[in-house]
ROKE-637633 format. One record per residue (C-alpha): residue number from 0; residue in three letters; chain; x, y, z. Coordinates in steps of 0.1 Angstrom, whole numbers, plus 2048, in hexadecimal, padded with zeros to 3 digits. Layout:
<pts>
<NUM; ala; A; <X; Y; Z>>,
...
</pts>
This chain:
<pts>
<0; met; A; <800; 800; 802>>,
<1; ser; A; <80F; 820; 7F6>>,
<2; pro; A; <813; 83D; 811>>,
<3; lys; A; <7F7; 854; 7FD>>,
<4; gln; A; <7DF; 834; 800>>,
<5; arg; A; <7EA; 831; 825>>,
<6; thr; A; <7E2; 858; 82A>>,
<7; trp; A; <7BE; 854; 817>>,
<8; ile; A; <7B4; 838; 82F>>,
<9; phe; A; <7C1; 84C; 84E>>,
<10; trp; A; <7AA; 86A; 845>>,
<11; gly; A; <78C; 852; 83B>>,
<12; leu; A; <78F; 842; 85C>>,
<13; ala; A; <791; 865; 86F>>,
<14; ala; A; <772; 86F; 85B>>,
<15; val; A; <75F; 84E; 866>>,
<16; cys; A; <76B; 85C; 88E>>,
<17; val; A; <75F; 87E; 88B>>,
<18; gly; A; <73D; 872; 873>>,
<19; met; A; <73A; 85B; 895>>,
<20; gln; A; <744; 879; 8B2>>,
<21; cys; A; <728; 890; 89C>>,
<22; val; A; <70C; 87B; 89A>>,
<23; ser; A; <710; 871; 8BE>>,
<24; ile; A; <70F; 896; 8C6>>,
<25; leu; A; <6EF; 89C; 8AD>>,
<26; leu; A; <6DC; 87D; 8BD>>,
<27; gly; A; <6E6; 884; 8DD>>,
<28; trp; A; <6F2; 860; 8E8>>,
<29; pro; A; <70E; 850; 8DE>>,
<30; ile; A; <709; 83A; 8BC>>,
<31; gln; A; <72D; 826; 8C5>>,
<32; ser; A; <718; 814; 8E2>>,
<33; lys; A; <709; 7FE; 8C8>>,
<34; val; A; <729; 7EF; 8C2>>,
<35; leu; A; <740; 7DD; 8DC>>,
<36; gln; A; <760; 7F3; 8E3>>,
<37; thr; A; <779; 7D9; 8DA>>,
<38; leu; A; <766; 7D4; 8B7>>,
<39; arg; A; <765; 7F9; 8AE>>,
<40; leu; A; <781; 7F0; 893>>,
<41; trp; A; <77E; 816; 883>>,
<42; thr; A; <78B; 822; 8A0>>,
<43; trp; A; <7A8; 80B; 8A6>>,
<44; leu; A; <7AE; 80C; 881>>,
<45; phe; A; <7AF; 834; 881>>,
<46; tyr; A; <7C7; 831; 8A4>>,
<47; phe; A; <7E1; 816; 890>>,
<48; ser; A; <7E1; 830; 870>>,
<49; phe; A; <7E3; 84E; 884>>,
<50; gly; A; <805; 841; 893>>,
<51; gly; A; <810; 841; 86F>>,
<52; glu; A; <804; 861; 864>>,
<53; ile; A; <812; 875; 883>>,
<54; ala; A; <835; 867; 880>>,
<55; lys; A; <835; 879; 85E>>,
<56; trp; A; <827; 898; 86D>>,
<57; leu; A; <83E; 899; 88D>>,
<58; pro; A; <85E; 8A4; 87D>>,
<59; ser; A; <84E; 8C5; 86A>>,
<60; val; A; <83E; 8CE; 88E>>,
<61; glu; A; <85D; 8CA; 8A3>>,
<62; ser; A; <870; 8E1; 890>>,
<63; lys; A; <853; 8FC; 894>>,
<64; ile; A; <84B; 8FC; 8B7>>,
<65; gly; A; <862; 8F8; 8D8>>,
<66; lys; A; <860; 8E0; 8F2>>,
<67; gln; A; <853; 8F7; 90A>>,
<68; ser; A; <837; 902; 8F4>>,
<69; tyr; A; <82F; 8DF; 8ED>>,
<70; phe; A; <829; 8DA; 90E>>,
<71; leu; A; <811; 8FA; 918>>,
<72; met; A; <800; 8EE; 8FB>>,
<73; leu; A; <7FC; 8CA; 906>>,
<74; val; A; <7F1; 8D9; 92B>>,
<75; leu; A; <7D8; 8EF; 919>>,
<76; leu; A; <7CA; 8D2; 901>>,
<77; thr; A; <7C7; 8BD; 922>>,
<78; val; A; <7B2; 8D5; 932>>,
<79; gly; A; <79D; 8D8; 912>>,
<80; val; A; <796; 8B4; 90F>>,
<81; ile; A; <78C; 8B3; 930>>,
<82; val; A; <773; 8D0; 930>>,
<83; tyr; A; <765; 8C7; 90D>>,
<84; gln; A; <762; 8A2; 917>>,
<85; tyr; A; <74F; 8AD; 939>>,
<86; phe; A; <73A; 8C4; 926>>,
<87; ile; A; <72F; 8AA; 90C>>,
<88; val; A; <728; 88E; 925>>,
<89; asn; A; <713; 8A7; 939>>,
<90; ser; A; <704; 8BD; 91E>>,
<91; ile; A; <6FE; 8A9; 8FE>>,
<92; val; A; <706; 885; 8FD>>,
<93; cys; A; <6FB; 86F; 919>>,
<94; phe; A; <6E4; 854; 91F>>,
<95; glu; A; <6C3; 85E; 92F>>,
<96; gly; A; <6C2; 857; 952>>,
<97; gln; A; <6DF; 841; 952>>,
<98; arg; A; <703; 844; 95E>>,
<99; pro; A; <71B; 85F; 94A>>,
<100; leu; A; <72F; 851; 92B>>,
<101; gln; A; <74B; 83F; 92E>>,
<102; val; A; <76A; 84E; 91B>>,
<103; glu; A; <76A; 834; 8FF>>,
<104; tyr; A; <74F; 847; 8EF>>,
<105; phe; A; <76B; 863; 8ED>>,
<106; tyr; A; <781; 84E; 8D8>>,
<107; asp; A; <774; 85A; 8B5>>,
<108; ser; A; <774; 87F; 8C0>>,
<109; ile; A; <78F; 891; 8AB>>,
<110; ile; A; <797; 8A9; 8C9>>,
<111; val; A; <7A6; 88C; 8DE>>,
<112; thr; A; <7B1; 875; 8C4>>,
<113; ile; A; <7C7; 891; 8AC>>,
<114; leu; A; <7CE; 8AC; 8C1>>,
<115; trp; A; <7D1; 89E; 8E4>>,
<116; val; A; <7E0; 87C; 8DB>>,
<117; gly; A; <7F8; 88B; 8BF>>,
<118; thr; A; <802; 8A8; 8D5>>,
<119; leu; A; <807; 88F; 8F1>>,
<120; phe; A; <81A; 875; 8DC>>,
<121; ala; A; <82F; 892; 8CC>>,
<122; phe; A; <838; 8A0; 8EB>>,
<123; ile; A; <846; 87D; 8FB>>,
<124; lys; A; <858; 875; 8DD>>,
<125; arg; A; <86B; 899; 8E2>>,
<126; cys; A; <871; 891; 906>>,
<127; asp; A; <896; 888; 90F>>,
<128; leu; A; <88D; 86C; 920>>,
<129; lys; A; <8A8; 85A; 938>>,
<130; arg; A; <8B0; 835; 934>>,
<131; lys; A; <8A0; 82B; 956>>,
<132; thr; A; <87E; 840; 947>>,
<133; arg; A; <87C; 82E; 927>>,
<134; gln; A; <883; 80B; 937>>,
<135; thr; A; <865; 815; 94F>>,
<136; val; A; <851; 81B; 933>>,
<137; ser; A; <859; 7FD; 923>>,
<138; cys; A; <853; 7E8; 942>>,
<139; phe; A; <82F; 7F6; 940>>,
<140; ser; A; <82D; 7F5; 91B>>,
<141; arg; A; <829; 7CF; 91F>>,
<142; leu; A; <80D; 7D4; 933>>,
<143; thr; A; <7F5; 7E8; 920>>,
<144; leu; A; <7E3; 7CC; 90F>>,
<145; gly; A; <7DD; 7BA; 930>>,
<146; val; A; <7D0; 7D8; 93D>>,
<147; tyr; A; <7BB; 7E2; 922>>,
<148; cys; A; <7AA; 7BF; 927>>,
<149; ser; A; <7A7; 7C3; 948>>,
<150; his; A; <7A1; 7E8; 953>>,
<151; leu; A; <777; 7E6; 948>>,
<152; leu; A; <773; 7C7; 961>>,
<153; val; A; <788; 7DD; 979>>,
<154; arg; A; <778; 7FD; 974>>,
<155; asp; A; <752; 7EA; 979>>,
<156; leu; A; <760; 7DB; 99A>>,
<157; ile; A; <76D; 7FF; 9A9>>,
<158; thr; A; <74E; 813; 99B>>,
<159; his; A; <736; 7F9; 9AD>>,
<160; phe; A; <748; 808; 9CD>>,
<161; val; A; <750; 82A; 9C5>>,
<162; gly; A; <73B; 83E; 9B3>>,
<163; met; A; <744; 859; 994>>,
<164; asn; A; <72E; 872; 99D>>,
<165; leu; A; <749; 88E; 9A1>>,
<166; phe; A; <768; 898; 98E>>,
<167; ala; A; <781; 88F; 9AD>>,
<168; ser; A; <76E; 86B; 9AF>>,
<169; thr; A; <776; 866; 989>>,
<170; leu; A; <79B; 870; 98E>>,
<171; leu; A; <79C; 858; 9AC>>,
<172; val; A; <78B; 839; 998>>,
<173; trp; A; <7A0; 841; 97B>>,
<174; phe; A; <7BD; 83A; 995>>,
<175; ala; A; <7B3; 81F; 9A5>>,
<176; val; A; <7AB; 80E; 982>>,
<177; thr; A; <7CE; 812; 972>>,
<178; leu; A; <7DE; 80B; 991>>,
<179; val; A; <7C6; 7E7; 997>>,
<180; ser; A; <7CB; 7DF; 976>>,
<181; ile; A; <7F0; 7E5; 970>>,
<182; thr; A; <7F3; 7D1; 991>>,
<183; leu; A; <7DE; 7B7; 987>>,
<184; val; A; <7EE; 7B1; 967>>,
<185; glu; A; <814; 7B3; 976>>,
<186; val; A; <80A; 795; 98D>>,
<187; leu; A; <7F9; 780; 972>>,
<188; arg; A; <817; 785; 960>>,
<189; arg; A; <82E; 77A; 978>>,
<190; leu; A; <81A; 75B; 97C>>,
<191; pro; A; <827; 73D; 96B>>,
<192; phe; A; <808; 73C; 950>>,
<193; gly; A; <80A; 75F; 94E>>,
<194; arg; A; <825; 765; 93B>>,
</pts>
């Protein structure tokens, strides 16, 4: 497949993701909820192709924006993403009379994917990581598939005991789910059958 074809596929998948988000906003409920998260192939293929596209864009962006400016942009985008998601969840897209939306319904959002994730990865790539930091990242990267597979179960278990009605409790749940999932996967990985 030629680079031009890959770029067309990327933009086609981006259009599908943006379309999903726009239709969800217009209808007032997430249409993605009709498809199990792990089977939303348009989203996962978009992220996969995005990795290839961002590698092409980074050199030109890096030469134009300094590291401090990039960090400031990342902080502002992070705050913007939080405000955007909070607004969308509480004002526009929601399940009537039910609990708030889960983060999975924002995976198709252009603001979250291209702007924030792209800025985050570009910033991390520009950081001069020391050897110990690289080893830590490498260690955690081995756990990502296991954390992905276990985090929904862990989240449901934790939210059964801790409500998610306040911003602070949401942060607490996120931290607890991350910590418990990483610990669980690391313990399973060290067992003889977990290798």
